[in-house]
KOLDONU-871969 format. One line per field, with one value per residue (C-alpha): chain; x, y negated, z; residue number from 1; residue in three letters. Coordinates in steps of 0.05 Angstrom, whole numbers, plus 5000, padded with zeros to 4 digits. Example, Ala and Ser with C-alpha at 12.3 -4.5 7.8 and 13.67 -1.06 7.14 Angstrom:
BEGIN
unit = [A A]
xx = [5246 5273]
yy = [5090 5021]
zz = [5156 5143]
pos = [1 2]
code = [ALA SER]
//
This chain:
BEGIN
unit = [A A A A A A A A A A A A A A A A A A A A A A A A A A A A A A A A A A A A A A A A A A A A A A A A A A A A A A A A A A A A A A A A A A A A A A A A A A A A A A A A A A A A A A A A A A A A A A A A A A A A A A A A A A A A A A A A A A A A A A A A A A A A A A A A A A A A A A A A A A A A A A A A A A A A A A A A A A A A A A A A A A A A A A A A A A A A A A A A A A A A A A A A A A A A A A A A A A A A A A A A A A A A A A A A A A A A A A A A A A A A A A A A A A A A A A A A A A A]
xx = [0771 0801 0788 0851 0898 0838 0855 0927 0918 0888 0937 0987 0951 0944 1011 1032 0981 1003 1077 1051 1035 1088 1144 1200 1190 1187 1259 1272 1276 1208 1173 1200 1194 1129 1111 1135 1106 1030 1040 1055 0989 0955 0984 0963 0899 0894 0912 0870 0806 0826 0836 0769 0730 0758 0736 0668 0647 0677 0612 0571 0583 0580 0509 0502 0514 0471 0414 0422 0435 0366 0402 0385 0309 0340 0406 0366 0311 0378 0414 0344 0340 0430 0413 0358 0392 0455 0419 0386 0409 0446 0407 0385 0315 0296 0266 0315 0355 0323 0342 0323 0316 0311 0358 0403 0410 0420 0395 0392 0334 0345 0398 0418 0486 0499 0469 0453 0508 0564 0598 0621 0590 0534 0543 0484 0509 0564 0529 0482 0552 0570 0530 0525 0598 0572 0516 0565 0633 0633 0597 0630 0600 0587 0585 0540 0538 0474 0464 0390 0384 0393 0455 0514 0504 0546 0622 0650 0616 0653 0712 0721 0706 0731 0682 0596 0574 0536 0576 0641 0594 0566 0636 0660 0599 0611 0686 0668 0631 0693 0723 0691 0678 0748 0746 0695 0721 0708 0771 0783 0772 0702 0697 0683 0680 0662 0628 0581 0517 0508 0431 0415 0350 0357 0304 0264 0250 0243 0311 0367 0438 0450 0492 0463 0509 0503 0522 0524 0553 0619 0687 0723 0740 0816 0840 0861 0942 0948 0994 1005 1068 1089 1087 1148 1166 1204 1265]
yy = [5658 5606 5618 5589 5647 5693 5683 5685 5758 5780 5755 5789 5858 5851 5847 5898 5947 5923 5945 6015 5996 5950 5989 5975 5906 5893 5896 5923 5860 5838 5892 5891 5814 5826 5871 5829 5772 5801 5833 5759 5739 5805 5780 5715 5731 5778 5720 5685 5721 5736 5663 5651 5704 5675 5610 5637 5674 5623 5581 5640 5643 5559 5571 5631 5593 5526 5572 5614 5547 5530 5465 5471 5446 5365 5376 5387 5334 5279 5295 5274 5197 5204 5207 5165 5108 5125 5120 5057 5007 5055 5058 5138 5156 5186 5255 5264 5293 5348 5374 5445 5454 5530 5553 5493 5471 5401 5413 5356 5335 5363 5324 5279 5296 5332 5321 5395 5441 5394 5394 5324 5282 5222 5154 5167 5230 5190 5147 5208 5257 5185 5180 5246 5242 5190 5231 5286 5266 5308 5377 5433 5450 5517 5486 5540 5504 5543 5529 5542 5608 5589 5605 5565 5551 5473 5504 5441 5468 5538 5534 5473 5524 5586 5621 5618 5640 5593 5626 5595 5518 5530 5554 5481 5445 5464 5445 5377 5361 5391 5340 5281 5291 5287 5220 5196 5228 5289 5333 5398 5440 5420 5466 5540 5560 5535 5584 5590 5635 5628 5628 5648 5600 5557 5577 5518 5550 5496 5466 5481 5448 5428 5435 5455 5437 5481 5446 5458 5425 5426 5404 5434 5514 5538 5509 5554 5554 5606 5581 5606 5634 5591 5616 5650 5619 5673 5651]
zz = [7504 7465 7387 7376 7411 7387 7312 7327 7351 7298 7253 7287 7285 7214 7205 7239 7218 7138 7155 7137 7068 7055 7107 7055 7059 7133 7180 7256 7270 7235 7275 7336 7336 7315 7372 7420 7407 7401 7474 7500 7469 7502 7569 7563 7546 7608 7651 7627 7618 7703 7716 7682 7710 7787 7764 7756 7819 7851 7824 7832 7905 7920 7888 7932 7991 7969 7967 8027 8051 8026 8002 7927 7915 7949 7920 7853 7870 7898 7825 7794 7819 7808 7741 7734 7756 7720 7657 7671 7604 7568 7516 7540 7562 7616 7584 7548 7600 7648 7714 7722 7796 7775 7745 7758 7695 7662 7600 7555 7488 7418 7381 7433 7437 7366 7289 7266 7256 7276 7349 7346 7402 7377 7408 7465 7471 7497 7543 7567 7589 7616 7665 7678 7695 7744 7773 7791 7823 7882 7845 7794 7732 7686 7607 7567 7492 7456 7366 7332 7301 7230 7190 7178 7106 7097 7077 7093 7165 7155 7138 7192 7243 7201 7207 7198 7266 7324 7358 7341 7329 7411 7441 7405 7433 7507 7496 7463 7527 7575 7538 7549 7606 7629 7589 7633 7709 7705 7748 7700 7778 7779 7721 7730 7664 7594 7551 7480 7482 7406 7393 7460 7481 7531 7589 7554 7490 7448 7462 7414 7376 7463 7513 7585 7647 7704 7769 7839 7903 7920 7918 7863 7833 7815 7764 7699 7690 7630 7599 7524 7486 7431 7366 7334 7265 7228 7189]
pos = [1 2 3 4 5 6 7 8 9 10 11 12 13 14 15 16 17 18 19 20 21 22 23 24 25 26 27 28 29 30 31 32 33 34 35 36 37 38 39 40 41 42 43 44 45 46 47 48 49 50 51 52 53 54 55 56 57 58 59 60 61 62 63 64 65 66 67 68 69 70 71 72 73 74 75 76 77 78 79 80 81 82 83 84 85 86 87 88 89 90 91 92 93 94 95 96 97 98 99 100 101 102 103 104 105 106 107 108 109 110 111 112 113 114 115 116 117 118 119 120 121 122 123 124 125 126 127 128 129 130 131 132 133 134 135 136 137 138 139 140 141 142 143 144 145 146 147 148 149 150 151 152 153 154 155 156 157 158 159 160 161 162 163 164 165 166 167 168 169 170 171 172 173 174 175 176 177 178 179 180 181 182 183 184 185 186 187 188 189 190 191 192 193 194 195 196 197 198 199 200 201 202 203 204 205 206 207 208 209 210 211 212 213 214 215 216 217 218 219 220 221 222 223 224 225 226 227 228 229 230 231 232 233 234 235]
code = [UNK UNK UNK UNK UNK UNK UNK UNK UNK UNK UNK UNK UNK UNK UNK UNK UNK UNK UNK UNK UNK UNK UNK UNK UNK UNK UNK UNK UNK UNK UNK UNK UNK UNK UNK UNK UNK UNK UNK UNK UNK UNK UNK UNK UNK UNK UNK UNK UNK UNK UNK UNK UNK UNK UNK UNK UNK UNK UNK UNK UNK UNK UNK UNK UNK UNK UNK UNK UNK UNK UNK UNK UNK UNK UNK UNK UNK UNK UNK UNK UNK UNK UNK UNK UNK UNK UNK UNK UNK UNK UNK UNK UNK UNK UNK UNK UNK UNK UNK UNK UNK UNK UNK UNK UNK UNK UNK UNK UNK UNK UNK UNK UNK UNK UNK UNK UNK UNK UNK UNK UNK UNK UNK UNK UNK UNK UNK UNK UNK UNK UNK UNK UNK UNK UNK UNK UNK UNK UNK UNK UNK UNK UNK UNK UNK UNK UNK UNK UNK UNK UNK UNK UNK UNK UNK UNK UNK UNK UNK UNK UNK UNK UNK UNK UNK UNK UNK UNK UNK UNK UNK UNK UNK UNK UNK UNK UNK UNK UNK UNK UNK UNK UNK UNK UNK UNK UNK UNK UNK UNK UNK UNK UNK UNK UNK UNK UNK UNK UNK UNK UNK UNK UNK UNK UNK UNK UNK UNK UNK UNK UNK UNK UNK UNK UNK UNK UNK UNK UNK UNK UNK UNK UNK UNK UNK UNK UNK UNK UNK UNK UNK UNK UNK UNK UNK]
//
């Protein structure tokens, strides 16, 4: 779910609920306009959530089909080999990227992609993602962002995030990785979902400040096409 869309909805709700306290300052025209805008946001959000669920279902179905056909072990072994080859000369060591054959996740070592409290991808992190993209031209993904359990204390970070929660930070990280992979030539239709899990640990518990990319063999999943309504400007 888009954080900007969510904040817009919250703002609209606050504006509407405050009418009872200051009704004499709000015209019926303003009220009707705010109500219509809130409905637009709600409808767009419902459509976006429905399409994201469909994409997630498509990803899960592809993974289940691969598991049923017994293709998973060989697929992830081949993926690990392809990643090793793609990493040559990148400055990123093989041990910094791990392919988990049980979960289907490609995991990045602590600090490889992001500095503490940051969602800006490091130079070495970009090299690692370029290698990942080169090894995955024909697969589909689910990106999951994580953050460590330490609360966000830097005022600049909290101001930039517009919150102090690790959930928002993990979402920003997942979105940043998607953006970088798109630059590296991965198609939007290859993404099943992009989400943040806050401080929820990865299977390898020592990993933090990371993003997991779950990989399934497949051509594509249906792209999201929800269009958010333009913000109405009061005159």
